[in-house]
C-alpha positions in Angstrom: 38.9 -27.8 -14.9 40.9 -24.6 -15.2 41.9 -22.1 -12.5 38.6 -20.5 -12.2 37.0 -23.5 -10.6 38.6 -22.7 -7.3 37.4 -19.1 -7.4 35.1 -18.4 -4.4 32.5 -16.6 -6.5 32.3 -19.5 -9.0 32.1 -22.0 -6.1 29.1 -20.1 -4.7 27.5 -20.1 -8.2 28.0 -23.9 -8.4 26.4 -24.3 -5.0 23.3 -22.3 -6.3 23.8 -19.7 -3.6 22.4 -16.2 -3.8 25.4 -13.8 -4.2 26.0 -10.1 -4.7 29.0 -9.4 -7.0 30.4 -5.9 -7.2 32.3 -5.3 -10.4 36.0 -4.7 -9.7 36.6 -3.4 -13.2 34.1 -0.6 -13.2 35.7 2.8 -13.8 34.5 6.4 -14.0 32.3 7.0 -17.1 34.6 9.6 -18.4 37.4 7.0 -18.6 35.1 4.3 -20.0 33.3 6.3 -22.6 36.2 6.8 -25.1 36.7 3.0 -25.3 33.1 2.1 -26.1 32.2 0.9 -29.6 28.9 2.8 -29.4 28.2 6.3 -28.3 25.4 8.7 -27.6 25.0 9.5 -31.3 24.1 5.9 -32.0 21.4 5.9 -29.3 20.0 9.2 -30.7 19.9 7.7 -34.2 17.9 4.8 -32.8 15.5 7.2 -31.0 15.0 9.2 -34.2 14.2 6.0 -36.2 11.5 5.1 -33.6 10.1 8.6 -33.8 9.8 8.2 -37.6 7.9 5.0 -37.2 5.7 6.3 -34.4 2.8 7.4 -36.7 2.8 3.9 -38.2 2.8 2.2 -34.9 0.0 4.3 -33.6 -2.0 3.3 -36.6 -1.5 -0.4 -36.6 -1.3 -0.9 -32.8 -4.1 1.1 -31.2 -2.8 0.5 -27.7 0.1 2.9 -28.6 -2.1 5.7 -29.8 -2.2 7.2 -26.3 1.6 7.7 -26.5 1.4 8.7 -30.2 3.1 5.5 -31.3 6.0 5.7 -28.8 6.5 2.3 -27.1 7.1 3.2 -23.5 5.9 2.2 -20.0 5.0 4.1 -16.8 7.5 4.9 -14.1 5.8 4.9 -10.8 6.6 5.1 -7.1 5.8 1.9 -5.1 5.9 3.0 -1.5 3.7 0.2 -0.2 6.2 -2.3 -1.7 9.0 -0.5 0.0 7.2 -0.8 3.3 6.5 -4.5 2.7 10.2 -5.1 2.0 11.2 -3.1 5.1 8.8 -5.1 7.3 9.9 -8.5 5.8 13.6 -7.8 6.5 13.1 -5.8 9.7 15.3 -3.2 8.0 15.0 0.5 7.6 15.0 1.3 3.8 16.1 4.9 3.1 15.5 6.6 -0.2 12.7 6.0 -2.7 11.7 2.8 -4.5 10.2 3.1 -7.9 9.2 0.6 -10.7 9.7 0.8 -14.4 6.6 -1.0 -15.6 7.9 -2.9 -18.6 5.5 -5.6 -17.6 2.9 -3.3 -19.3 5.0 -2.3 -22.3 2.7 -2.0 -25.3 2.6 -4.6 -28.1 4.7 -7.3 -26.5 4.3 -6.8 -22.8 8.0 -7.1 -21.7 11.3 -5.3 -21.6 12.1 -7.1 -25.0 9.5 -5.0 -26.8 11.8 -2.0 -27.4 14.8 -3.8 -28.8 13.0 -6.6 -30.7 10.5 -4.2 -32.4 13.3 -1.7 -33.1 15.5 -4.2 -35.0 12.5 -5.4 -37.1 11.7 -1.8 -38.0 15.3 -1.0 -38.8 15.4 -4.0 -41.2 12.1 -3.0 -42.8 13.3 0.6 -43.3 16.5 -0.6 -44.9 14.6 -2.8 -47.3 12.1 -0.1 -48.2 14.9 2.4 -48.8 16.9 -0.1 -50.9 13.8 -0.9 -53.1 13.0 2.8 -53.7 9.7 2.7 -51.8 10.8 5.2 -49.1 12.6 8.4 -48.2 13.2 9.1 -44.6 11.3 12.3 -44.9 8.1 10.3 -45.9 5.1 9.7 -43.7 5.9 6.2 -42.4 2.2 5.3 -42.2 2.8 4.1 -45.8 4.3 1.0 -44.3 0.7 0.0 -43.6 0.0 -0.8 -47.2 -0.2 -3.7 -49.6 2.8 -2.3 -51.5 5.1 -2.6 -48.5 3.5 -5.8 -47.3 4.1 -7.3 -50.7 7.8 -6.5 -50.5 8.2 -7.8 -47.0 6.3 -11.0 -47.8 9.3 -12.0 -50.0 11.6 -11.8 -47.0 12.1 -13.9 -43.9 13.0 -12.9 -40.3 14.3 -15.6 -38.0 15.1 -15.5 -34.3 15.8 -17.9 -31.4 14.2 -17.0 -28.1 13.1 -18.2 -24.6 9.8 -16.4 -25.2 9.6 -12.7 -24.7 12.0 -11.6 -27.5 10.2 -14.0 -29.8 6.9 -12.3 -28.9 8.2 -8.8 -29.8 9.9 -9.9 -33.0 7.1 -12.2 -34.1 4.3 -9.8 -33.6 6.1 -6.9 -35.2 7.3 -8.9 -38.2 4.0 -10.5 -38.9 2.3 -7.1 -38.7 4.6 -5.7 -41.4 4.0 -8.7 -43.6 7.3 -10.6 -43.2 7.5 -14.4 -43.2 8.7 -14.8 -39.7 9.9 -17.9 -37.8 10.6 -18.0 -34.0 12.7 -20.9 -32.7 11.5 -21.4 -29.1 13.6 -23.1 -26.4 12.3 -25.7 -24.0 11.8 -23.0 -21.4 9.2 -21.0 -23.4 5.7 -21.0 -22.0 3.0 -22.6 -24.1 0.8 -19.5 -24.1 3.6 -17.5 -25.7 3.9 -20.1 -28.5 0.1 -20.1 -29.0 -0.1 -16.3 -29.1 2.6 -16.2 -31.8 0.8 -18.8 -33.9 -2.4 -16.8 -33.7 -0.5 -13.8 -35.0 0.6 -15.8 -38.1 4.1 -16.6 -36.8 5.9 -19.9 -37.6 6.9 -21.4 -34.3 9.6 -24.1 -34.1 9.7 -25.8 -30.7 12.9 -27.3 -29.4 13.4 -29.7 -26.5 16.8 -28.1 -25.8 17.6 -24.8 -24.2 18.0 -21.2 -25.5 21.5 -21.7 -27.0 20.2 -24.5 -29.3 17.2 -22.5 -30.3 19.4 -19.5 -31.3 21.8 -21.8 -33.2 19.0 -23.5 -35.1 17.6 -20.1 -36.0 21.0 -19.0 -37.3 21.4 -22.1 -39.4 18.0 -21.7 -40.9 18.6 -18.1 -41.9 21.9 -19.0 -43.5 20.0 -21.2 -46.1 18.2 -18.3 -47.7 19.5 -15.1 -49.2 16.3 -13.3 -48.3 16.4 -14.3 -44.6 17.5 -12.0 -41.8 18.6 -13.5 -38.6 18.1 -11.4 -35.4 21.0 -12.5 -33.2 20.1 -12.1 -29.5 23.6 -13.1 -28.6 25.4 -10.5 -30.6 23.2 -7.7 -32.0 24.1 -4.1 -31.8 20.7 -3.1 -33.2 18.8 -4.9 -30.5 21.2 -3.3 -27.9 20.5 0.3 -29.3 16.8 -0.3 -29.4 16.9 -1.1 -25.7 19.1 1.8 -24.9 16.5 4.4 -26.0 14.6 3.6 -22.8 17.2 5.7 -21.0 16.2 8.9 -22.8 12.5 8.3 -22.0 13.4 7.5 -18.3 15.3 10.8 -18.1 12.2 12.6 -19.2 10.0 10.7 -16.8 12.2 11.5 -13.8 12.2 15.2 -14.6 8.4 15.2 -15.0 8.1 13.6 -11.6 10.6 15.9 -9.9 13.0 13.1 -9.1 16.6 14.5 -8.9 19.6 12.6 -10.2 23.0 14.0 -9.4 26.0 14.0 -7.1 23.9 14.1 -3.9 21.0 12.1 -5.4 22.3 8.8 -6.7 20.2 6.6 -8.9 20.3 2.8 -8.6 18.7 0.6 -11.3 18.1 -3.2 -11.0 17.6 -5.0 -14.3 16.6 -8.6 -15.0 19.3 -10.3 -17.1 19.2 -13.3 -19.5 21.7 -13.2 -22.3 22.3 -9.5 -21.4 21.1 -7.5 -24.4 18.2 -5.7 -22.8 19.8 -4.8 -19.5 23.1 -4.1 -21.2 21.5 -1.7 -23.7 19.6 0.1 -21.0 22.7 0.3 -18.8 24.7 1.8 -21.8 21.9 4.3 -22.3 21.7 5.3 -18.6 25.4 5.8 -18.4 25.3 8.0 -21.5 22.6 10.1 -19.8 23.5 10.1 -16.1 27.2 9.1 -16.2 28.6 8.3 -12.7 25.4 9.3 -11.0 23.7 6.0 -12.0 24.6 2.6 -10.6 23.3 -0.4 -12.6 23.0 -3.9 -11.3 21.9 -7.0 -13.2 19.6 -9.7 -11.6 20.0 -13.3 -12.6 18.5 -16.6 -11.4 20.7 -18.8 -9.2 20.2 -21.5 -11.8 21.2 -19.3 -14.8 24.0 -17.0 -13.6 25.6 -16.7 -17.0 26.5 -13.0 -17.0 28.2 -12.9 -13.5 30.0 -16.1 -14.4 31.4 -14.6 -17.6 32.3 -11.3 -16.0 34.0 -12.8 -12.9 36.1 -15.2 -14.9 36.8 -12.8 -17.7 35.7 -15.4 -20.2 32.4 -13.8 -21.0 30.7 -15.9 -23.7 33.6 -18.4 -23.5 32.0 -20.2 -20.6 28.5 -21.5 -19.9 26.8 -22.4 -16.6 26.3 -25.9 -17.9 30.1 -26.4 -18.0 30.0 -26.0 -14.2 27.1 -28.5 -13.8 24.5 -25.7 -13.3 21.2 -26.9 -14.9 19.9 -23.6 -16.3 16.4 -24.5 -15.1 14.4 -21.6 -13.6 10.9 -20.4 -13.3 12.1 -17.1 -14.8 11.9 -18.4 -18.4 13.0 -15.1 -19.9 16.2 -15.3 -18.0 17.0 -19.0 -18.6 20.2 -18.5 -20.5 23.4 -20.5 -20.0 25.9 -18.4 -22.0 26.1 -14.6 -22.0 26.2 -12.3 -25.0 29.6 -12.0 -26.8 29.0 -8.3 -27.3 27.4 -7.2 -24.1 29.7 -8.8 -21.4 32.9 -7.0 -22.5 31.1 -3.7 -22.9 29.7 -4.0 -19.3 33.2 -4.6 -17.9 33.7 -0.9 -17.3 30.1 0.2 -16.9 28.2 -2.2 -14.7 28.2 -1.8 -10.9 27.4 -5.4 -10.2 25.3 -8.5 -10.5 23.2 -10.4 -8.0 21.6 -13.8 -8.2 18.1 -14.6 -7.0 16.5 -18.0 -6.1 13.3 -19.0 -7.8 11.6 -19.1 -4.4 12.5 -15.5 -3.7 11.3 -14.4 -7.2 7.9 -16.0 -6.3 7.8 -14.4 -2.9 8.5 -11.0 -4.3 6.0 -11.5 -7.1 3.3 -12.2 -4.5 4.4 -9.3 -2.3 4.2 -7.0 -5.3 0.6 -8.1 -6.0 -0.4 -7.7 -2.3 1.3 -4.3 -1.8 0.7 -2.6 -5.1 -1.7 -4.7 -7.1 0.9 -5.2 -9.8 1.2 -8.7 -11.4 4.4 -9.7 -13.1 5.9 -13.0 -14.2 8.7 -14.4 -12.1 11.5 -12.8 -14.2 9.7 -9.5 -13.7 10.2 -9.8 -9.9 14.0 -10.4 -10.1 14.8 -6.7 -9.6 13.0 -6.5 -6.3 16.0 -7.9 -4.4 18.3 -5.2 -5.7 17.6 -2.5 -3.2 18.0 -4.9 -0.3 21.3 -6.2 -1.6 22.8 -2.7 -2.0 21.6 -1.7 1.5 22.7 -4.8 3.3 25.9 -5.6 1.4 26.8 -2.1 0.5 29.7 -1.0 2.7 32.8 -1.1 0.4 30.9 -0.1 -2.8 29.1 2.9 -1.2 32.2 4.1 0.5 34.3 3.8 -2.6 31.8 5.8 -4.5 31.2 8.3 -1.7 27.6 7.4 -1.4 27.3 6.2 2.2 25.9 9.4 3.5 23.6 10.0 0.5 21.3 7.0 0.6 18.4 8.8 2.1 18.3 10.9 -1.1 18.8 7.9 -3.4 16.2 6.7 -5.9 16.0 2.9 -6.6 14.3 1.6 -9.7 13.4 -2.0 -10.1 12.9 -2.6 -13.8 10.1 -5.0 -14.3 9.4 -7.2 -17.4 6.7 -9.6 -18.5 3.3 -9.8 -16.8 0.5 -8.0 -18.6 0.0 -10.7 -21.3 0.3 -13.7 -19.0 -3.0 -15.6 -19.0 -5.0 -15.2 -15.8 -4.8 -18.8 -14.8 -1.0 -18.8 -15.0 -0.9 -15.5 -13.2 -2.9 -16.9 -10.3 -0.6 -20.0 -10.1 2.4 -17.7 -9.8 0.8 -15.7 -7.1 -0.4 -18.7 -5.1 3.0 -20.3 -5.2 4.5 -17.0 -3.9 1.9 -16.8 -1.2 2.6 -20.3 0.0 6.3 -19.5 0.3 5.5 -16.3 2.3 3.3 -18.1 4.8 
């Protein structure tokens, strides 16, 4: 073992303890921005592309018609949950707690819907342009035609997933007419595999974890010139698709009269697996709000890959399995042992911190969310609940360093949910009952 094994943070991770890690390399956004490989213009380009596809999405996915084909979720205050958390901890919780309801995101029902669907649409647009079927000024509803489906049926899309990314990519690819294969890790829920098969997706099941599923998908795609591999570990396109959420959140906050600024800090708590979705959203939020937003990732104690990579500085050069951590968690969407090669280094200067959550606490908070607000999520969707408590109870140095200690009564905290709406009722009830048993 190398020097990092004696690191106190690493020792706590090995012991499967819940920790809160504040990023010592975070700098002011003005300083970080010039060194980033992506900028606001890249996010705006992604947003424009999704706008071009919106009429098509509204036509083929009726559930998006209410938002005119924009894939977005509600932002809502959850004051009853804030009270429940306060009571459970016997702690006064200043500020406002809100929830970004990606558990209800249209088409694929999780935070992965934006990025996964975006990269499929990007690939489809490029193919259509290259084959002379499209100009960007055209009505994109023409994608819903036999001509376009005929083109896409000659091409394959391949991805490896723990479940939710596979849902978004599989559903969108099949709708367009692609021959799509999703390599599912051992963590993936059976209902997700069954749903994909009903949608016409080829599902390859693996007895190994996420890393093996991704590698097998990559190897399959390399065998065919017409195959396109969506690389969850290293995709800038996925990342930019996720980032567009920041522009939509900015609009929602304005519409609800929620201020974000020097005296009104914004804290956002994002569930993290390989890092693409929370990383993309963090990048977008920093572009929009700069130093006024403070982003934290939430990871299972059994799959703390991002905090391990960032604390050691090794990023994707180390996995949790190398430390004897089993990568087994109820939060199947977060069951990742090695972080993204692209996201970790980018987060070095942007991310405020990472905290880890036990499976038991995810179940407890899942049940509390149902009882307090009537909102069901899957366990990974409850990972963000702990964030507000962590900042308020372990906040001292971070808040003083950022001159926030006297502004917390005017702060807004957003727990970013994922996965929940598409979970079968029987499984949803089992999650809730387990959480209830742990609360009692």
